[in-house]
N, C-alpha and C positions, 0 to 999 in steps of 0.2 A: 476058351480063347476070347480075349477082350475084343469088344466091338469097336469099330472106328467111329469117331465123333461125327454127328450129323451136320452136314454142310448147310449154311444159311441160304435159303432159297428166297430171292427178292419177290416181293408181292407188288406187282405193277399197279394194281387197282388201289392198294393202300397208299402208295406214293402219290398218285394223282389226287387222292383225297386230301392228303396233307398240303400239297401244293395249292390246291384250290382254296383251303381254309386260310393259308398264309396270304394269298392274293386278296381274299375278301377283307382280311384285317387291314391290309395296306390301303385298299380303296376306301374303306370306311373311315380310317384315320384321316385321309386326305379330304374327304367330304366334310367331316366335322371341323377340320382346320379352316376350310374355305368358308363354311357357314358362319362361324363365330368370330373369326379374325379378319375376314375379308381378303381379297386378292392382294398379293404382294405389290407395293408401289414400285413403279419403275422410276429410276432416276432420270430426270429430264436432260435432254441434250443441252449443252451450253449454247446460248444464243449470242451471236456476234452482233453487237450494237454499234451502229455507225456513229462516230463522233460528230459527224456533220448534222445527223438528225437530232442529237440531244443537246447540241450547243444552244444556249439561250439566245433569243433574238431580242434586239432592242425594241422596246415598245414605242409605237408612234400613235399616241392618242389623238383622236379626231378633235380638232378645235371646236369649242362650244358653238361658234357661229355656223358650223357645218352641221350641227346636230339639231338646229331649230326646226320644229315640225310646224305644219300649218295650224292655224288657230283652232283649237277644239271648241266645242260648245260651252265647256266649263273647265276651268283649271282649279285644282285644289292644291293648296300649299300648307305645310305644317304651321301650327300656331307658335312660331318661335320668334324671338326678338330679331328684327331685321337689323337693328343697330345695337348689338349686344354691349352691355356695360361691362366694365372691368371686373366687377364682382360676379358676373355671370360666366364669362369665358373670354379667353383671349381670341381675337379674330382679326386677321390681317387683311381681310377683303376691303377693297377700296369702294367707298360710297360717294356718290356725287363728285367722282374724279378727285378724291382726296380733299374735297371741300376747300376751294381756293380761299386764301386768307386776305386777299386784297379787298379794300373797300372800293367798290366801283361806283363812280359818279359820272352819269352820262354827260357828254359834252353839250354845251348850250349852243343851239343853232340860231344864229342871228338872221332875221328875216327883214327885208325892207318894207316899210309901210306901204299899203296899197293906196294908189291915187284916189282922191275924192272925186266922184262923178256926180253931177246933178241927178236928182230923182226923176225918172221919166213920168210924163203926164199920162195917167191911165183914165180912159173913158169909163164912166160908171156902167157897171153891168149887174145883171141879176146874180146875187150871191149863190154860189153852189154850196150844197151841204158839205160840212167838213168831213174829211176822211181821216180816220185815226189809223196810222200805220201800226202794224203788229211790231211789238218790241222784239229785238234780236234776243237770242237765248241768253247771252251774257248780261243783258239788262233784265230779262224776265226773272232770272234766278238769283240776281244780286240781292244783297242784304242792305236794306235802306238804313242810312245813318244821317244824323243831323250834325252838320259841321258849322259851328259858330265862331265868330271872332277870327283872330289870326294865329291860333295855336298851331304849332307844327303837327303834321299828321304822320302816324306811324302804322304801317301794315305789317303784321306778323304772319308769315306763311309757314305752316308745318307740313313738311313733305313726308313721303314714305309711310303714309297712314294706311291702316287696314290689315296689314299682315300680322303684326304684333298686336293682337286685340287687347291685351292687358294694358299696354302703354298707350295705345290709341284711345282707349276709353279714358284714361287719365288726361290725355290732351284734350279730348272732347269736353271734359269737366272744367277746363280752365276758363277764366273770365274772358268774355268776347266783346266785340266780334273778332274772331280770328278767321284766317283763310286756311282751310284744311285740304290738303291735296292727297287723294287716295290712289295707291298703286292699283293698276288695272287688274293684276293677277291675284289681288286679295280676294278672300271669300266673304260671303254674307255682306256684300257691299250695300245692298238696299237697306238692311237693318242698321248697319253702322252709320250710313250717311243720313238716314232719317233721324237718328238720335242726334247727330251733329247739327242738322237743320233746326231741330226742336230746341237745341241749346243756343241758337242765334248765330251760328257760324256760317261762313260762305264756303262753297265746296268747289274743288277743282279736280281734274283727272291728271294723275301723274303717269306719264307714258315713258316706258323704258326705251332708250335709244342707245346706239352703239358707242361704247367707250373708245378711248384712244388706245388702250392696251388690250390685246387679244387674250390675256390672262384673266381679265375681269369679266364675269358673267353678269350682264344687266338684267337677267331674268327671262321668263317665258315670253314669247311673241315680241321680242324687242325689234325695233325698226333698225335695219342694217343697210348700209350703203350698197351692199352687194345684191340686194333684192331687186326684183323687177318692179316697175311702176304699179302693175296690177297687184302684186303681192303686198307692196307697201300700203296700197289703199285697202286691201282686204284685212290686213292687220289693224289698220286704223279704224276700220268699220267695226271690228270686234271690240276694240278698246272703247269706242264711243257708245257701244251698247251695254256697258257694264252696269251703269246706273244713269239716271236721267237729270238730276238737279244740279249739275256742275255749270260754272260760268265759262270755263275754258280749260286749257291744258298747259302744263309745263313739263319740261324734260327731266327724266330720271337718268343721271349720267349723261352720255350723249356727246362727249367732247369731239368724237370723230364725226358723228352724224350731223351735229348742228353746224359744223364747219364746211359741210358739203352743200353747195347751192342747189344742185339739181334735186337732191333728196329732200332738202328742207322746203323747196318750192312746192312739192307735192303735199307736205304736211300743212303748210300755211294755206294752200288752196282749199284743202278739206276743212280746215278750221273756218275759213271764210264762208264756205258753203253752208256751214251749220250755225252761223251767227254767233261764233264764240270768240273769246280773246286768247292771246298767247302771252304767257309769262316765260321770259327767257331766264333759266336758272343760272346761265353764264358759268358753265363748268369748264369753259375754255375761252381764252381771250380771242380766239379765231372764229367765234360763232358768228353766223350770218342770219340767225333767226330773227332778231329784232329788226335788223335792217330790211329783210324781205317782208316782214309783216307791215312795216310802215309803207313800203313800196307798193304792196298789194292791197292797202287799205284795211288791214286787220288791226283791231284794237290791241295794243301791246304795252307791256311793262318789262322792266329789267330788275333783276336782283341786285341790291347794293351790298349787303353784308350777309355772310354766313355766321351763325351764332355758335355752332358747336363743333368746329374742326378739332378742338381739344376737349376730351371728355372729363372736365373737371368743373365744379361749380364756380371756382374762381375765374376760369377762362370764359365761361358763358356770361358771368356778370361783367367782365371786362369788355366783351363784345356788345353787350347791352348799353354800356356807357358810350361806345362808339356810335350806336344807333341814335342815342339822344343828341350827341354832338353833330352828327350829320343832319338830323332832323331840324335842328336849330339853324344850321347854316344854309341848308338847301330847301327847307320848308316841308319836305316829305322824305320818307325813306321806306324801303322794302327790305325786310330781313327774313331770312329762311332758317329755320331750325328743324329738328327732327324729334320723333317720340323716344327720347332717351331720358333716363331717370334724372340725371343732372340738369338737362335742359328743362324738363317739366317743373322741377323744384325751383330752379332760378326764375322761370317765367311766372310761376305762381306768386313768388314774393314781389317781382318787379311790376306785375300787372296791378296789384292792389293799390299802388300809389301813383299810377301813370297820370291821372287827371290832376292830382295835386302837384305834380312836378311841371305842369304846364303843357302837356301833350294830349292829343286826341287819338285814340285807338280806332282805326277804321279798317273795313275789309278792302281787299285789293281793288274792287271795282270803283270805289270812291276815288282812288288815285288815277285810275285809267280814265274816268270820266273827266277829270281835270285837263287831260291832254287829248280828248277826243271830241270831234265836232258832233253835236247832238243830231 
């Protein structure tokens, strides 16, 4: 009799072993994936950006005259041309308030002759020892010149000296005596001005003052009409301490500042306290600088002609011809130029024959002395 087939009897222990092995394989695969591939990156939720937050806002730059800081102990400036020539770069900045083209001739003031009075009778007395008063600074540091005959006198002032050291050095090498006015914020002023003095030139301090346009920056530590009296004096004190052998100051730019009587009165007062003179560059026809200086008893002069409002050799030569014409008619003239390539080249040629053309080149103080009581 055939035997019945043997039924399969499940082995629970073997099944549990198989399940455990499978689970171990799955866990091992997961750990290996995490170790070598890193966790799966989650897609970030979209961020709702406010249109109001990303909309561009119109820039409101702070004007330069509100960025002025108190005078530091020293200011450094890059050694770049202050008056760039065309071959260097195009520059639309305004210097000396666009250099007025007019020839300024001061009005002649007619004064009545003083009545003649008899000399008083003075009783003889024991003579006292003579007292020699100390010369004011504008006389102490003036360059002595000999003026003979009736030759017309010409004073050439070169502004904006010191920042562009290359061109300033070329100006210093010109035939003198010239009057060289150094910007207060230039560097190495003692070195530059000493070299200029050794070359026989007279020196001035070129002080930055507020221009008529708020778009034009007159430079660090400029004198502004909005400053307090104390701050004006503090900035002037800083300027006066930049070097020591100058005879006076003249304004760099300053069409707005020199037209303000209150502000200019402080400047003239500080000039007087130091025994200096004032040269009004006349960057504005509304300037009150010369008028206040005369009123307050400060030695003063005024610019007649700017030489280089056009940056061409022909234009500078044309202005020099005007200088000669005015010198012959008025007896003297003050011309202002700048350390530009064409100006230096034109002056080098013009100065060589100035005596032969019947003129005498003098420093500024020579002309101031002619109109100042000793």
